[in-house]
Predicted model as a PDB file, atoms N, CA, C, CB and O in Angstrom, pLDDT in the B-factor column:
MODEL        1                                                                  
ATOM      1  N   MET A   1      -4.222  -3.919 -23.266  1.00 74.00           N  
ATOM      2  CA  MET A   1      -5.619  -3.799 -23.114  1.00 74.00           C  
ATOM      3  C   MET A   1      -6.649  -2.566 -22.687  1.00 74.00           C  
ATOM      4  CB  MET A   1      -5.776  -4.654 -22.328  1.00 74.00           C  
ATOM      5  O   MET A   1      -6.304  -1.979 -21.661  1.00 74.00           O  
ATOM      6  N   SER A   2      -7.517  -2.225 -23.143  1.00 87.00           N  
ATOM      7  CA  SER A   2      -8.450  -0.869 -22.894  1.00 87.00           C  
ATOM      8  C   SER A   2      -9.433  -1.480 -22.025  1.00 87.00           C  
ATOM      9  CB  SER A   2      -9.225  -0.098 -24.332  1.00 87.00           C  
ATOM     10  O   SER A   2      -9.564  -2.702 -22.103  1.00 87.00           O  
ATOM     11  N   LEU A   3     -10.196  -0.776 -21.149  1.00 92.00           N  
ATOM     12  CA  LEU A   3     -11.173  -1.282 -20.656  1.00 92.00           C  
ATOM     13  C   LEU A   3     -11.857  -0.155 -20.170  1.00 92.00           C  
ATOM     14  CB  LEU A   3     -10.892  -2.258 -19.795  1.00 92.00           C  
ATOM     15  O   LEU A   3     -11.327   0.604 -19.359  1.00 92.00           O  
ATOM     16  N   ALA A   4     -13.666   0.110 -20.858  1.00 93.00           N  
ATOM     17  CA  ALA A   4     -14.576   1.122 -19.969  1.00 93.00           C  
ATOM     18  C   ALA A   4     -15.479   0.189 -19.072  1.00 93.00           C  
ATOM     19  CB  ALA A   4     -15.618   2.192 -20.977  1.00 93.00           C  
ATOM     20  O   ALA A   4     -15.842  -0.940 -19.400  1.00 93.00           O  
ATOM     21  N   ILE A   5     -15.822   0.899 -17.758  1.00 94.00           N  
ATOM     22  CA  ILE A   5     -16.659   0.679 -17.364  1.00 94.00           C  
ATOM     23  C   ILE A   5     -17.711   1.783 -17.330  1.00 94.00           C  
ATOM     24  CB  ILE A   5     -16.308   0.183 -16.485  1.00 94.00           C  
ATOM     25  O   ILE A   5     -17.311   2.929 -17.122  1.00 94.00           O  
ATOM     26  N   THR A   6     -19.099   1.548 -17.524  1.00 93.00           N  
ATOM     27  CA  THR A   6     -19.860   2.375 -17.718  1.00 93.00           C  
ATOM     28  C   THR A   6     -21.157   2.515 -16.683  1.00 93.00           C  
ATOM     29  CB  THR A   6     -20.106   2.163 -18.950  1.00 93.00           C  
ATOM     30  O   THR A   6     -21.724   1.505 -16.265  1.00 93.00           O  
ATOM     31  N   GLY A   7     -21.514   3.659 -16.363  1.00 94.00           N  
ATOM     32  CA  GLY A   7     -22.711   3.887 -15.389  1.00 94.00           C  
ATOM     33  C   GLY A   7     -22.384   3.445 -13.839  1.00 94.00           C  
ATOM     34  O   GLY A   7     -23.315   3.401 -13.035  1.00 94.00           O  
ATOM     35  N   ALA A   8     -21.347   3.193 -13.525  1.00 94.00           N  
ATOM     36  CA  ALA A   8     -20.644   2.851 -12.292  1.00 94.00           C  
ATOM     37  C   ALA A   8     -20.717   4.082 -11.351  1.00 94.00           C  
ATOM     38  CB  ALA A   8     -19.133   2.428 -12.590  1.00 94.00           C  
ATOM     39  O   ALA A   8     -20.626   5.213 -11.827  1.00 94.00           O  
ATOM     40  N   ARG A   9     -20.873   3.885 -10.081  1.00 94.00           N  
ATOM     41  CA  ARG A   9     -21.110   4.751  -8.923  1.00 94.00           C  
ATOM     42  C   ARG A   9     -19.907   5.184  -8.359  1.00 94.00           C  
ATOM     43  CB  ARG A   9     -21.888   4.121  -7.903  1.00 94.00           C  
ATOM     44  O   ARG A   9     -19.929   4.609  -7.271  1.00 94.00           O  
ATOM     45  N   VAL A  10     -19.155   5.651  -8.390  1.00 91.00           N  
ATOM     46  CA  VAL A  10     -17.528   6.208  -8.441  1.00 91.00           C  
ATOM     47  C   VAL A  10     -17.465   7.055  -7.099  1.00 91.00           C  
ATOM     48  CB  VAL A  10     -17.099   7.339  -9.978  1.00 91.00           C  
ATOM     49  O   VAL A  10     -18.153   8.066  -6.955  1.00 91.00           O  
ATOM     50  N   PHE A  11     -16.420   6.484  -5.928  1.00 83.00           N  
ATOM     51  CA  PHE A  11     -16.012   7.978  -5.517  1.00 83.00           C  
ATOM     52  C   PHE A  11     -15.184   8.778  -5.563  1.00 83.00           C  
ATOM     53  CB  PHE A  11     -15.997   8.184  -4.727  1.00 83.00           C  
ATOM     54  O   PHE A  11     -14.039   8.324  -5.576  1.00 83.00           O  
ATOM     55  N   THR A  12     -15.339  10.309  -5.608  1.00 78.00           N  
ATOM     56  CA  THR A  12     -14.682  11.229  -6.620  1.00 78.00           C  
ATOM     57  C   THR A  12     -14.755  12.559  -5.250  1.00 78.00           C  
ATOM     58  CB  THR A  12     -15.788  11.514  -8.485  1.00 78.00           C  
ATOM     59  O   THR A  12     -15.406  12.651  -4.209  1.00 78.00           O  
ATOM     60  N   GLY A  13     -13.887  13.293  -5.824  1.00 79.00           N  
ATOM     61  CA  GLY A  13     -13.727  14.675  -4.782  1.00 79.00           C  
ATOM     62  C   GLY A  13     -15.232  15.307  -5.007  1.00 79.00           C  
ATOM     63  O   GLY A  13     -15.386  16.266  -4.251  1.00 79.00           O  
ATOM     64  N   GLN A  14     -16.154  15.098  -5.663  1.00 81.00           N  
ATOM     65  CA  GLN A  14     -17.118  16.293  -5.484  1.00 81.00           C  
ATOM     66  C   GLN A  14     -18.233  15.087  -4.708  1.00 81.00           C  
ATOM     67  CB  GLN A  14     -17.729  17.306  -7.256  1.00 81.00           C  
ATOM     68  O   GLN A  14     -19.324  15.621  -4.506  1.00 81.00           O  
ATOM     69  N   GLY A  15     -18.207  14.119  -4.403  1.00 86.00           N  
ATOM     70  CA  GLY A  15     -18.698  13.143  -3.793  1.00 86.00           C  
ATOM     71  C   GLY A  15     -19.110  11.672  -4.595  1.00 86.00           C  
ATOM     72  O   GLY A  15     -18.686  11.703  -5.750  1.00 86.00           O  
ATOM     73  N   LEU A  16     -19.544  10.905  -4.397  1.00 89.00           N  
ATOM     74  CA  LEU A  16     -20.626   9.817  -5.185  1.00 89.00           C  
ATOM     75  C   LEU A  16     -21.307  10.196  -6.212  1.00 89.00           C  
ATOM     76  CB  LEU A  16     -21.699   9.329  -4.406  1.00 89.00           C  
ATOM     77  O   LEU A  16     -22.450  10.643  -6.125  1.00 89.00           O  
ATOM     78  N   ARG A  17     -20.520  10.022  -7.535  1.00 91.00           N  
ATOM     79  CA  ARG A  17     -21.321  10.227  -9.133  1.00 91.00           C  
ATOM     80  C   ARG A  17     -21.481   9.136  -9.558  1.00 91.00           C  
ATOM     81  CB  ARG A  17     -20.624  10.983 -10.339  1.00 91.00           C  
ATOM     82  O   ARG A  17     -20.629   8.273  -9.344  1.00 91.00           O  
ATOM     83  N   ASP A  18     -22.476   8.902 -10.188  1.00 94.00           N  
ATOM     84  CA  ASP A  18     -22.681   7.831 -11.366  1.00 94.00           C  
ATOM     85  C   ASP A  18     -21.855   8.339 -12.709  1.00 94.00           C  
ATOM     86  CB  ASP A  18     -24.430   7.674 -11.763  1.00 94.00           C  
ATOM     87  O   ASP A  18     -22.556   9.045 -13.434  1.00 94.00           O  
ATOM     88  N   VAL A  19     -20.367   8.099 -13.235  1.00 92.00           N  
ATOM     89  CA  VAL A  19     -19.427   7.772 -14.140  1.00 92.00           C  
ATOM     90  C   VAL A  19     -19.252   6.636 -14.878  1.00 92.00           C  
ATOM     91  CB  VAL A  19     -18.529   7.887 -13.666  1.00 92.00           C  
ATOM     92  O   VAL A  19     -19.482   5.474 -14.542  1.00 92.00           O  
ATOM     93  N   ASP A  20     -18.758   7.131 -16.079  1.00 93.00           N  
ATOM     94  CA  ASP A  20     -17.433   5.882 -16.480  1.00 93.00           C  
ATOM     95  C   ASP A  20     -16.286   5.781 -16.641  1.00 93.00           C  
ATOM     96  CB  ASP A  20     -17.395   5.371 -17.379  1.00 93.00           C  
ATOM     97  O   ASP A  20     -15.713   6.776 -17.084  1.00 93.00           O  
ATOM     98  N   VAL A  21     -15.744   4.958 -16.448  1.00 93.00           N  
ATOM     99  CA  VAL A  21     -14.306   4.953 -16.158  1.00 93.00           C  
ATOM    100  C   VAL A  21     -13.354   4.049 -17.162  1.00 93.00           C  
ATOM    101  CB  VAL A  21     -14.158   4.437 -14.696  1.00 93.00           C  
ATOM    102  O   VAL A  21     -13.521   2.845 -16.966  1.00 93.00           O  
ATOM    103  N   MET A  22     -12.328   4.383 -18.263  1.00 92.00           N  
ATOM    104  CA  MET A  22     -11.633   4.030 -18.776  1.00 92.00           C  
ATOM    105  C   MET A  22     -10.406   3.756 -18.141  1.00 92.00           C  
ATOM    106  CB  MET A  22     -11.690   4.602 -19.551  1.00 92.00           C  
ATOM    107  O   MET A  22      -9.836   4.499 -17.343  1.00 92.00           O  
ATOM    108  N   LEU A  23     -10.043   2.693 -18.521  1.00 92.00           N  
ATOM    109  CA  LEU A  23      -8.814   1.967 -17.995  1.00 92.00           C  
ATOM    110  C   LEU A  23      -7.810   1.529 -19.309  1.00 92.00           C  
ATOM    111  CB  LEU A  23      -9.349   0.542 -17.096  1.00 92.00           C  
ATOM    112  O   LEU A  23      -8.335   1.360 -20.410  1.00 92.00           O  
ATOM    113  N   ASP A  24      -6.376   1.361 -19.136  1.00 90.00           N  
ATOM    114  CA  ASP A  24      -5.678   1.028 -19.934  1.00 90.00           C  
ATOM    115  C   ASP A  24      -4.232   0.269 -19.235  1.00 90.00           C  
ATOM    116  CB  ASP A  24      -5.575   2.205 -20.736  1.00 90.00           C  
ATOM    117  O   ASP A  24      -3.368   0.943 -18.674  1.00 90.00           O  
ATOM    118  N   ALA A  25      -4.163  -1.018 -19.361  1.00 88.00           N  
ATOM    119  CA  ALA A  25      -3.033  -1.760 -18.813  1.00 88.00           C  
ATOM    120  C   ALA A  25      -3.231  -1.605 -16.928  1.00 88.00           C  
ATOM    121  CB  ALA A  25      -1.419  -0.960 -19.536  1.00 88.00           C  
ATOM    122  O   ALA A  25      -2.357  -1.827 -16.090  1.00 88.00           O  
ATOM    123  N   GLY A  26      -4.465  -1.221 -16.718  1.00 84.00           N  
ATOM    124  CA  GLY A  26      -4.883  -1.541 -15.225  1.00 84.00           C  
ATOM    125  C   GLY A  26      -4.639  -0.246 -14.843  1.00 84.00           C  
ATOM    126  O   GLY A  26      -4.976  -0.391 -13.668  1.00 84.00           O  
ATOM    127  N   GLN A  27      -4.283   1.029 -14.923  1.00 90.00           N  
ATOM    128  CA  GLN A  27      -4.365   2.245 -14.813  1.00 90.00           C  
ATOM    129  C   GLN A  27      -5.443   2.962 -15.378  1.00 90.00           C  
ATOM    130  CB  GLN A  27      -3.384   2.644 -15.175  1.00 90.00           C  
ATOM    131  O   GLN A  27      -5.911   2.580 -16.450  1.00 90.00           O  
ATOM    132  N   VAL A  28      -5.953   4.071 -14.727  1.00 89.00           N  
ATOM    133  CA  VAL A  28      -7.169   4.561 -14.777  1.00 89.00           C  
ATOM    134  C   VAL A  28      -6.985   5.874 -15.714  1.00 89.00           C  
ATOM    135  CB  VAL A  28      -7.730   4.799 -13.318  1.00 89.00           C  
ATOM    136  O   VAL A  28      -6.424   6.913 -15.367  1.00 89.00           O  
ATOM    137  N   GLN A  29      -7.575   5.608 -16.967  1.00 90.00           N  
ATOM    138  CA  GLN A  29      -7.039   7.217 -17.878  1.00 90.00           C  
ATOM    139  C   GLN A  29      -7.792   8.041 -17.889  1.00 90.00           C  
ATOM    140  CB  GLN A  29      -6.755   7.283 -19.355  1.00 90.00           C  
ATOM    141  O   GLN A  29      -7.486   9.231 -17.826  1.00 90.00           O  
ATOM    142  N   GLN A  30      -9.038   7.570 -17.976  1.00 90.00           N  
ATOM    143  CA  GLN A  30      -9.989   9.119 -18.086  1.00 90.00           C  
ATOM    144  C   GLN A  30     -11.561   8.390 -16.919  1.00 90.00           C  
ATOM    145  CB  GLN A  30     -10.686   9.646 -20.603  1.00 90.00           C  
ATOM    146  O   GLN A  30     -12.017   7.249 -16.841  1.00 90.00           O  
ATOM    147  N   VAL A  31     -11.907   9.517 -16.301  1.00 89.00           N  
ATOM    148  CA  VAL A  31     -12.672   9.168 -15.751  1.00 89.00           C  
ATOM    149  C   VAL A  31     -13.891  10.674 -15.950  1.00 89.00           C  
ATOM    150  CB  VAL A  31     -12.005   8.635 -14.410  1.00 89.00           C  
ATOM    151  O   VAL A  31     -13.596  11.869 -15.947  1.00 89.00           O  
ATOM    152  N   GLY A  32     -15.726   9.814 -16.158  1.00 88.00           N  
ATOM    153  CA  GLY A  32     -16.357  11.394 -17.326  1.00 88.00           C  
ATOM    154  C   GLY A  32     -17.415  10.141 -18.173  1.00 88.00           C  
ATOM    155  O   GLY A  32     -17.562   8.926 -18.043  1.00 88.00           O  
ATOM    156  N   VAL A  33     -18.041  11.253 -19.113  1.00 90.00           N  
ATOM    157  CA  VAL A  33     -18.107  10.540 -20.140  1.00 90.00           C  
ATOM    158  C   VAL A  33     -17.573   9.410 -21.168  1.00 90.00           C  
ATOM    159  CB  VAL A  33     -18.183  11.106 -20.433  1.00 90.00           C  
ATOM    160  O   VAL A  33     -16.384   9.420 -21.486  1.00 90.00           O  
ATOM    161  N   ILE A  34     -18.090   8.843 -21.468  1.00 87.00           N  
ATOM    162  CA  ILE A  34     -16.360   8.021 -22.359  1.00 87.00           C  
ATOM    163  C   ILE A  34     -17.445   7.322 -23.448  1.00 87.00           C  
ATOM    164  CB  ILE A  34     -14.948   6.271 -21.051  1.00 87.00           C  
ATOM    165  O   ILE A  34     -18.007   6.295 -23.067  1.00 87.00           O  
ATOM    166  N   ASN A  35     -17.757   7.853 -24.805  1.00 83.00           N  
ATOM    167  CA  ASN A  35     -18.054   6.713 -25.835  1.00 83.00           C  
ATOM    168  C   ASN A  35     -16.611   5.543 -26.240  1.00 83.00           C  
ATOM    169  CB  ASN A  35     -18.570   7.635 -27.363  1.00 83.00           C  
ATOM    170  O   ASN A  35     -15.493   5.706 -26.729  1.00 83.00           O  
ATOM    171  N   PRO A  36     -17.309   4.489 -25.779  1.00 73.00           N  
ATOM    172  CA  PRO A  36     -16.565   3.646 -26.099  1.00 73.00           C  
ATOM    173  C   PRO A  36     -16.483   3.285 -27.591  1.00 73.00           C  
ATOM    174  CB  PRO A  36     -16.852   2.731 -25.358  1.00 73.00           C  
ATOM    175  O   PRO A  36     -17.577   3.494 -28.117  1.00 73.00           O  
ATOM    176  N   SER A  37     -15.684   2.876 -28.347  1.00 74.00           N  
ATOM    177  CA  SER A  37     -15.211   2.674 -29.423  1.00 74.00           C  
ATOM    178  C   SER A  37     -15.249   0.884 -29.793  1.00 74.00           C  
ATOM    179  CB  SER A  37     -13.842   3.401 -29.337  1.00 74.00           C  
ATOM    180  O   SER A  37     -15.068   0.097 -28.864  1.00 74.00           O  
ATOM    181  N   GLY A  38     -15.443   0.483 -30.904  1.00 74.00           N  
ATOM    182  CA  GLY A  38     -15.545  -0.975 -31.377  1.00 74.00           C  
ATOM    183  C   GLY A  38     -14.657  -1.795 -31.155  1.00 74.00           C  
ATOM    184  O   GLY A  38     -14.786  -2.957 -31.539  1.00 74.00           O  
ATOM    185  N   ASP A  39     -13.411  -1.312 -30.397  1.00 80.00           N  
ATOM    186  CA  ASP A  39     -12.121  -2.202 -29.713  1.00 80.00           C  
ATOM    187  C   ASP A  39     -12.088  -2.405 -28.376  1.00 80.00           C  
ATOM    188  CB  ASP A  39     -10.794  -1.606 -29.911  1.00 80.00           C  
ATOM    189  O   ASP A  39     -11.446  -3.315 -27.852  1.00 80.00           O  
ATOM    190  N   LEU A  40     -12.970  -1.337 -27.593  1.00 86.00           N  
ATOM    191  CA  LEU A  40     -13.045  -1.248 -26.312  1.00 86.00           C  
ATOM    192  C   LEU A  40     -13.797  -2.299 -25.686  1.00 86.00           C  
ATOM    193  CB  LEU A  40     -13.498  -0.097 -26.008  1.00 86.00           C  
ATOM    194  O   LEU A  40     -14.995  -2.455 -25.922  1.00 86.00           O  
ATOM    195  N   GLU A  41     -13.166  -3.004 -24.924  1.00 91.00           N  
ATOM    196  CA  GLU A  41     -13.866  -3.419 -23.850  1.00 91.00           C  
ATOM    197  C   GLU A  41     -14.768  -3.118 -23.010  1.00 91.00           C  
ATOM    198  CB  GLU A  41     -13.384  -3.595 -23.353  1.00 91.00           C  
ATOM    199  O   GLU A  41     -14.295  -2.575 -22.011  1.00 91.00           O  
ATOM    200  N   THR A  42     -16.179  -3.280 -22.995  1.00 92.00           N  
ATOM    201  CA  THR A  42     -17.387  -2.318 -22.184  1.00 92.00           C  
ATOM    202  C   THR A  42     -17.479  -3.616 -21.177  1.00 92.00           C  
ATOM    203  CB  THR A  42     -19.202  -1.736 -23.234  1.00 92.00           C  
ATOM    204  O   THR A  42     -17.286  -4.809 -21.410  1.00 92.00           O  
ATOM    205  N   ILE A  43     -17.880  -2.866 -19.856  1.00 94.00           N  
ATOM    206  CA  ILE A  43     -18.364  -3.400 -18.475  1.00 94.00           C  
ATOM    207  C   ILE A  43     -19.520  -2.983 -18.183  1.00 94.00           C  
ATOM    208  CB  ILE A  43     -17.586  -3.081 -17.370  1.00 94.00           C  
ATOM    209  O   ILE A  43     -19.315  -2.030 -17.431  1.00 94.00           O  
ATOM    210  N   ASP A  44     -20.924  -3.146 -18.353  1.00 95.00           N  
ATOM    211  CA  ASP A  44     -21.952  -2.041 -17.720  1.00 95.00           C  
ATOM    212  C   ASP A  44     -21.876  -2.492 -16.250  1.00 95.00           C  
ATOM    213  CB  ASP A  44     -23.691  -2.079 -18.376  1.00 95.00           C  
ATOM    214  O   ASP A  44     -21.872  -3.641 -15.808  1.00 95.00           O  
ATOM    215  N   GLY A  45     -21.805  -1.120 -15.487  1.00 95.00           N  
ATOM    216  CA  GLY A  45     -21.593  -1.119 -14.368  1.00 95.00           C  
ATOM    217  C   GLY A  45     -22.696  -0.299 -13.625  1.00 95.00           C  
ATOM    218  O   GLY A  45     -22.519   0.291 -12.559  1.00 95.00           O  
ATOM    219  N   ARG A  46     -24.113  -0.355 -14.492  1.00 95.00           N  
ATOM    220  CA  ARG A  46     -24.771   0.041 -13.544  1.00 95.00           C  
ATOM    221  C   ARG A  46     -25.459  -0.474 -12.586  1.00 95.00           C  
ATOM    222  CB  ARG A  46     -25.278   0.557 -13.880  1.00 95.00           C  
ATOM    223  O   ARG A  46     -26.079  -1.525 -12.747  1.00 95.00           O  
ATOM    224  N   GLY A  47     -25.449   0.438 -11.028  1.00 94.00           N  
ATOM    225  CA  GLY A  47     -26.080  -0.445  -9.941  1.00 94.00           C  
ATOM    226  C   GLY A  47     -24.925  -0.783  -9.221  1.00 94.00           C  
ATOM    227  O   GLY A  47     -24.911  -1.116  -8.036  1.00 94.00           O  
ATOM    228  N   LEU A  48     -23.956  -0.690  -9.965  1.00 94.00           N  
ATOM    229  CA  LEU A  48     -22.066  -1.022  -8.961  1.00 94.00           C  
ATOM    230  C   LEU A  48     -21.760  -0.216  -8.517  1.00 94.00           C  
ATOM    231  CB  LEU A  48     -20.600  -1.336  -9.578  1.00 94.00           C  
ATOM    232  O   LEU A  48     -22.162   0.835  -9.015  1.00 94.00           O  
ATOM    233  N   VAL A  49     -20.892  -0.127  -7.344  1.00 92.00           N  
ATOM    234  CA  VAL A  49     -20.005   1.032  -7.062  1.00 92.00           C  
ATOM    235  C   VAL A  49     -18.839   0.357  -6.936  1.00 92.00           C  
ATOM    236  CB  VAL A  49     -20.327   1.928  -5.835  1.00 92.00           C  
ATOM    237  O   VAL A  49     -18.624  -0.768  -6.484  1.00 92.00           O  
ATOM    238  N   LEU A  50     -17.761   1.564  -7.602  1.00 90.00           N  
ATOM    239  CA  LEU A  50     -17.124   1.390  -8.311  1.00 90.00           C  
ATOM    240  C   LEU A  50     -15.611   1.926  -7.434  1.00 90.00           C  
ATOM    241  CB  LEU A  50     -17.713   1.952  -9.541  1.00 90.00           C  
ATOM    242  O   LEU A  50     -15.345   3.054  -7.849  1.00 90.00           O  
ATOM    243  N   GLY A  51     -14.729   1.535  -6.533  1.00 83.00           N  
ATOM    244  CA  GLY A  51     -13.772   2.256  -5.670  1.00 83.00           C  
ATOM    245  C   GLY A  51     -12.533   1.435  -5.638  1.00 83.00           C  
ATOM    246  O   GLY A  51     -12.401   0.282  -6.050  1.00 83.00           O  
ATOM    247  N   PRO A  52     -11.561   2.282  -5.033  1.00 77.00           N  
ATOM    248  CA  PRO A  52     -10.350   1.670  -4.771  1.00 77.00           C  
ATOM    249  C   PRO A  52      -9.836   0.089  -3.972  1.00 77.00           C  
ATOM    250  CB  PRO A  52      -9.897   2.664  -4.123  1.00 77.00           C  
ATOM    251  O   PRO A  52     -10.595  -0.261  -3.069  1.00 77.00           O  
ATOM    252  N   GLY A  53      -8.998  -0.559  -4.165  1.00 73.00           N  
ATOM    253  CA  GLY A  53      -9.069  -1.139  -3.470  1.00 73.00           C  
ATOM    254  C   GLY A  53      -9.262  -1.258  -2.231  1.00 73.00           C  
ATOM    255  O   GLY A  53      -8.541  -0.438  -1.662  1.00 73.00           O  
ATOM    256  N   PHE A  54     -10.222  -2.210  -1.067  1.00 69.00           N  
ATOM    257  CA  PHE A  54     -10.278  -1.733  -0.017  1.00 69.00           C  
ATOM    258  C   PHE A  54      -9.602  -2.696   0.864  1.00 69.00           C  
ATOM    259  CB  PHE A  54     -11.509  -1.385   0.260  1.00 69.00           C  
ATOM    260  O   PHE A  54      -9.630  -3.926   0.823  1.00 69.00           O  
ATOM    261  N   VAL A  55      -8.763  -1.614   1.962  1.00 69.00           N  
ATOM    262  CA  VAL A  55      -8.203  -3.236   3.162  1.00 69.00           C  
ATOM    263  C   VAL A  55      -9.001  -3.309   3.991  1.00 69.00           C  
ATOM    264  CB  VAL A  55      -6.721  -3.290   4.174  1.00 69.00           C  
ATOM    265  O   VAL A  55      -9.859  -2.450   4.192  1.00 69.00           O  
ATOM    266  N   ASP A  56      -8.817  -4.714   4.848  1.00 70.00           N  
ATOM    267  CA  ASP A  56      -9.422  -5.228   6.347  1.00 70.00           C  
ATOM    268  C   ASP A  56      -8.454  -4.531   7.031  1.00 70.00           C  
ATOM    269  CB  ASP A  56      -9.475  -6.984   6.785  1.00 70.00           C  
ATOM    270  O   ASP A  56      -7.545  -5.349   7.176  1.00 70.00           O  
ATOM    271  N   LEU A  57      -8.091  -3.387   7.585  1.00 74.00           N  
ATOM    272  CA  LEU A  57      -7.159  -2.842   8.742  1.00 74.00           C  
ATOM    273  C   LEU A  57      -7.561  -3.357   9.655  1.00 74.00           C  
ATOM    274  CB  LEU A  57      -7.048  -1.488   9.057  1.00 74.00           C  
ATOM    275  O   LEU A  57      -7.467  -2.516  10.549  1.00 74.00           O  
ATOM    276  N   HIS A  58      -8.317  -4.970  10.376  1.00 76.00           N  
ATOM    277  CA  HIS A  58      -8.193  -5.602  11.834  1.00 76.00           C  
ATOM    278  C   HIS A  58      -7.865  -6.565  11.264  1.00 76.00           C  
ATOM    279  CB  HIS A  58      -9.327  -5.760  12.919  1.00 76.00           C  
ATOM    280  O   HIS A  58      -8.689  -7.191  10.597  1.00 76.00           O  
ATOM    281  N   VAL A  59      -6.527  -6.968  11.367  1.00 73.00           N  
ATOM    282  CA  VAL A  59      -5.969  -8.379  11.210  1.00 73.00           C  
ATOM    283  C   VAL A  59      -5.000  -8.525  12.543  1.00 73.00           C  
ATOM    284  CB  VAL A  59      -5.065  -8.579   9.652  1.00 73.00           C  
ATOM    285  O   VAL A  59      -4.297  -7.668  13.078  1.00 73.00           O  
ATOM    286  N   HIS A  60      -5.199  -9.835  12.873  1.00 74.00           N  
ATOM    287  CA  HIS A  60      -4.188 -10.262  14.309  1.00 74.00           C  
ATOM    288  C   HIS A  60      -3.350 -11.423  13.227  1.00 74.00           C  
ATOM    289  CB  HIS A  60      -5.307 -11.215  16.185  1.00 74.00           C  
ATOM    290  O   HIS A  60      -3.628 -12.447  12.603  1.00 74.00           O  
ATOM    291  N   PHE A  61      -2.146 -10.510  13.469  1.00 76.00           N  
ATOM    292  CA  PHE A  61      -1.181 -11.533  12.928  1.00 76.00           C  
ATOM    293  C   PHE A  61      -0.958 -13.043  13.619  1.00 76.00           C  
ATOM    294  CB  PHE A  61       0.135 -10.840  12.964  1.00 76.00           C  
ATOM    295  O   PHE A  61      -0.799 -13.890  12.740  1.00 76.00           O  
ATOM    296  N   ARG A  62      -0.915 -13.509  14.777  1.00 76.00           N  
ATOM    297  CA  ARG A  62      -1.116 -14.459  15.780  1.00 76.00           C  
ATOM    298  C   ARG A  62       0.547 -14.932  15.453  1.00 76.00           C  
ATOM    299  CB  ARG A  62      -2.586 -15.676  15.552  1.00 76.00           C  
ATOM    300  O   ARG A  62       0.659 -16.158  15.424  1.00 76.00           O  
ATOM    301  N   GLU A  63       1.292 -14.497  15.310  1.00 75.00           N  
ATOM    302  CA  GLU A  63       3.044 -14.720  15.215  1.00 75.00           C  
ATOM    303  C   GLU A  63       3.600 -14.400  16.592  1.00 75.00           C  
ATOM    304  CB  GLU A  63       3.900 -13.583  14.017  1.00 75.00           C  
ATOM    305  O   GLU A  63       3.703 -13.221  16.933  1.00 75.00           O  
ATOM    306  N   PRO A  64       3.901 -15.222  17.264  1.00 78.00           N  
ATOM    307  CA  PRO A  64       4.847 -16.651  16.748  1.00 78.00           C  
ATOM    308  C   PRO A  64       3.339 -17.706  17.157  1.00 78.00           C  
ATOM    309  CB  PRO A  64       6.857 -17.120  18.071  1.00 78.00           C  
ATOM    310  O   PRO A  64       2.564 -17.302  18.024  1.00 78.00           O  
ATOM    311  N   GLY A  65       3.077 -19.049  16.422  1.00 77.00           N  
ATOM    312  CA  GLY A  65       2.709 -20.094  16.785  1.00 77.00           C  
ATOM    313  C   GLY A  65       1.041 -20.097  16.765  1.00 77.00           C  
ATOM    314  O   GLY A  65       0.479 -21.157  17.042  1.00 77.00           O  
ATOM    315  N   GLN A  66       0.453 -19.227  16.525  1.00 78.00           N  
ATOM    316  CA  GLN A  66      -0.990 -19.102  16.443  1.00 78.00           C  
ATOM    317  C   GLN A  66      -1.820 -18.916  14.935  1.00 78.00           C  
ATOM    318  CB  GLN A  66      -1.259 -17.904  17.308  1.00 78.00           C  
ATOM    319  O   GLN A  66      -3.029 -18.758  14.766  1.00 78.00           O  
ATOM    320  N   THR A  67      -0.851 -18.983  14.029  1.00 74.00           N  
ATOM    321  CA  THR A  67      -1.313 -18.581  12.452  1.00 74.00           C  
ATOM    322  C   THR A  67      -2.807 -19.297  12.249  1.00 74.00           C  
ATOM    323  CB  THR A  67      -0.061 -19.284  11.122  1.00 74.00           C  
ATOM    324  O   THR A  67      -3.688 -18.790  11.555  1.00 74.00           O  
ATOM    325  N   TRP A  68      -3.005 -21.056  13.252  1.00 74.00           N  
ATOM    326  CA  TRP A  68      -4.189 -21.333  12.501  1.00 74.00           C  
ATOM    327  C   TRP A  68      -5.186 -20.997  12.858  1.00 74.00           C  
ATOM    328  CB  TRP A  68      -4.412 -22.354  12.275  1.00 74.00           C  
ATOM    329  O   TRP A  68      -6.121 -21.753  12.596  1.00 74.00           O  
ATOM    330  N   LYS A  69      -5.415 -20.025  13.439  1.00 76.00           N  
ATOM    331  CA  LYS A  69      -6.452 -19.021  14.282  1.00 76.00           C  
ATOM    332  C   LYS A  69      -6.984 -18.588  12.850  1.00 76.00           C  
ATOM    333  CB  LYS A  69      -5.702 -17.557  15.485  1.00 76.00           C  
ATOM    334  O   LYS A  69      -7.888 -19.043  12.149  1.00 76.00           O  
ATOM    335  N   GLU A  70      -5.899 -17.319  12.637  1.00 69.00           N  
ATOM    336  CA  GLU A  70      -6.200 -16.260  11.580  1.00 69.00           C  
ATOM    337  C   GLU A  70      -4.966 -15.647  11.253  1.00 69.00           C  
ATOM    338  CB  GLU A  70      -7.215 -15.172  12.025  1.00 69.00           C  
ATOM    339  O   GLU A  70      -4.216 -15.417  12.203  1.00 69.00           O  
ATOM    340  N   ASP A  71      -4.607 -15.345  10.160  1.00 57.00           N  
ATOM    341  CA  ASP A  71      -3.703 -14.928   9.584  1.00 57.00           C  
ATOM    342  C   ASP A  71      -3.806 -13.592   8.289  1.00 57.00           C  
ATOM    343  CB  ASP A  71      -3.268 -16.131   9.228  1.00 57.00           C  
ATOM    344  O   ASP A  71      -4.822 -13.486   7.601  1.00 57.00           O  
ATOM    345  N   ILE A  72      -2.915 -12.894   8.164  1.00 57.00           N  
ATOM    346  CA  ILE A  72      -3.346 -12.021   6.748  1.00 57.00           C  
ATOM    347  C   ILE A  72      -3.623 -13.219   5.748  1.00 57.00           C  
ATOM    348  CB  ILE A  72      -1.944 -10.853   6.043  1.00 57.00           C  
ATOM    349  O   ILE A  72      -3.968 -12.988   4.589  1.00 57.00           O  
TER     350      ILE A  72                                                      
ENDMDL                                                                          
END                                                                             
């Protein structure tokens, strides 16, 4: 399935830019200006920031024995 996210603010090598992003099977295929066709699902990303998955780098494993407090 192909998906286009249009007008989203995206982190690029040139900084933060408002662009369109096309994905196919969960992978980025194109970044820039996209002219969506009729069979392409489109999400309006204006006013939203689109970035890679973010990871919480501050975790406590609490192993052994305190996983009830905090865990991944």
